[in-house]
C-alpha positions in Angstrom: 54.2 -80.7 -3.4 55.7 -77.8 -1.8 52.0 -76.9 -0.1 52.1 -80.2 1.4 55.3 -79.7 2.7 53.9 -76.3 3.9 51.3 -78.3 5.7 53.3 -81.4 7.3 54.9 -77.1 9.1 52.4 -77.2 10.8 51.7 -80.4 12.2 52.7 -80.4 15.5 56.4 -82.3 15.8 55.0 -85.1 18.2 51.9 -85.8 15.9 54.6 -86.1 13.3 56.7 -89.1 14.8 52.9 -91.1 15.6 51.7 -90.7 12.7 55.3 -92.1 11.2 55.1 -94.7 13.7 51.3 -96.0 12.7 52.8 -96.2 9.2 55.2 -98.1 9.8 54.1 -100.4 12.3 51.1 -100.5 9.6 53.8 -101.9 7.1 55.5 -103.7 8.7 52.6 -105.5 9.3 51.4 -105.6 5.8 54.9 -106.8 4.6 54.1 -109.5 7.9 51.4 -111.1 5.5 52.5 -110.4 2.0 55.5 -112.9 3.3 53.2 -115.4 4.7 50.6 -115.0 1.9 52.7 -114.1 -1.9 55.3 -116.4 -0.9 54.1 -119.2 1.6 56.3 -118.4 4.3 54.4 -120.2 7.3 54.7 -118.5 9.9 55.2 -120.0 14.0 53.6 -118.9 16.5 56.6 -117.2 18.1 56.5 -116.1 14.4 52.4 -114.8 14.6 53.6 -113.5 18.6 56.5 -110.7 17.3 52.9 -108.7 15.2 51.6 -107.8 18.2 54.4 -105.3 19.1 54.2 -103.4 15.4 49.7 -103.7 16.7 49.8 -102.3 19.8 52.8 -99.3 18.6 49.8 -98.5 15.7 47.5 -98.5 18.2 49.5 -96.1 20.9 50.4 -94.0 18.2 47.3 -94.3 16.8 45.4 -93.2 20.0 48.9 -90.1 20.8 47.1 -88.6 17.3 43.8 -88.1 18.0 42.9 -84.5 18.9 41.7 -84.3 22.2 45.3 -86.6 22.8 48.3 -83.3 23.8 51.2 -82.7 25.2 52.7 -84.7 27.4 50.0 -87.4 26.8 51.3 -87.7 23.0 55.0 -88.0 24.1 54.2 -90.5 27.2 52.2 -92.6 24.4 55.6 -91.8 21.7 57.8 -93.3 24.1 55.2 -96.3 24.9 55.9 -96.9 21.4 59.4 -97.1 21.6 59.1 -99.4 24.7 57.4 -101.5 23.6 59.6 -101.5 20.0 62.0 -102.2 22.3 60.1 -105.5 23.7 59.4 -106.6 19.9 63.1 -106.6 19.6 63.2 -108.8 23.1 60.7 -111.3 21.5 62.4 -110.7 18.7 66.0 -111.6 20.0 64.6 -114.8 21.6 63.6 -116.3 18.8 66.7 -115.8 16.7 68.0 -118.0 20.3 65.4 -121.2 19.3 66.0 -121.1 15.6 69.6 -121.0 16.4 69.4 -123.5 19.2 70.9 -121.8 22.4 67.6 -122.2 23.7 64.6 -124.4 23.9 61.5 -122.4 23.6 58.7 -122.8 25.4 55.7 -121.5 23.6 53.6 -124.5 21.9 56.3 -124.8 19.0 54.7 -127.5 16.9 55.7 -131.0 17.3 55.6 -130.6 22.0 52.8 -133.2 23.0 49.8 -131.5 24.0 48.7 -132.3 27.9 45.4 -131.4 29.0 43.4 -131.2 26.4 40.2 -133.1 25.4 39.1 -135.5 22.7 37.5 -133.1 20.8 41.0 -130.9 21.2 43.1 -133.4 20.2 40.7 -134.1 16.6 40.7 -129.9 15.8 45.2 -130.7 16.8 45.2 -132.7 14.5 42.4 -132.0 12.2 44.4 -128.7 11.1 47.5 -130.1 10.8 51.2 -130.1 12.7 52.2 -126.4 13.6 55.3 -125.0 12.3 57.9 -125.7 14.0 59.6 -122.7 15.5 63.2 -123.6 15.7 62.7 -124.2 11.7 63.7 -120.8 9.8 62.1 -120.9 6.1 64.4 -117.9 4.3 67.7 -116.8 5.4 69.3 -113.1 4.0 72.6 -112.6 4.1 72.8 -115.6 7.4 69.7 -113.6 9.2 66.8 -114.8 9.6 63.9 -112.5 9.3 63.4 -112.8 13.0 67.0 -112.1 13.2 66.2 -108.8 10.6 63.2 -108.1 13.1 65.4 -108.1 16.0 67.9 -105.2 14.5 64.3 -102.8 12.6 63.1 -103.4 16.0 65.3 -102.4 18.4 66.3 -99.3 15.9 62.7 -98.3 15.9 62.5 -98.2 19.6 66.2 -96.2 20.2 64.9 -93.5 17.7 61.5 -93.2 18.7 62.7 -92.5 22.8 65.0 -90.4 21.1 62.2 -88.2 19.5 60.0 -88.3 22.5 62.9 -87.4 24.7 63.7 -84.4 21.8 60.0 -83.1 21.8 59.9 -83.2 25.3 63.2 -81.2 26.4 61.4 -79.2 23.8 58.0 -78.8 25.1 60.1 -77.9 28.5 62.6 -76.1 27.7 
């Protein structure tokens, strides 16, 4: 254990932040799949869209971990991850608004009439079954849906990631 901690001290901090981003992002996507397949929580299209920022942040952070990525590029990628998390928070907030009927969804959230499709496209949609409506909440804890928790978690990840990148940038320049 002591040797492992000593090894962590030799890794540049920007790489540790990138490694943490990859771990958190992959963990969030894994939890979404567990909720879907192990607990039967059917995702709507907005739920699926909310997985994209975590995947994008994982890819950006993984690039920051590559051996040829150093210095300002790693800091820029880390900052980009923070911006992606904040965008994910905004998307999750939009989903909460749809769930709470503050506004209607512009996404194809089940039950919306389809136009401009061929007969084959309509047959495929009918065969695949109805889509889950985006305003239907499967699960709540303390009054918050999964989208509500995603707002909080993604916002916190965005703020912390950007703060870490700024702090590391100041140390590198100062």
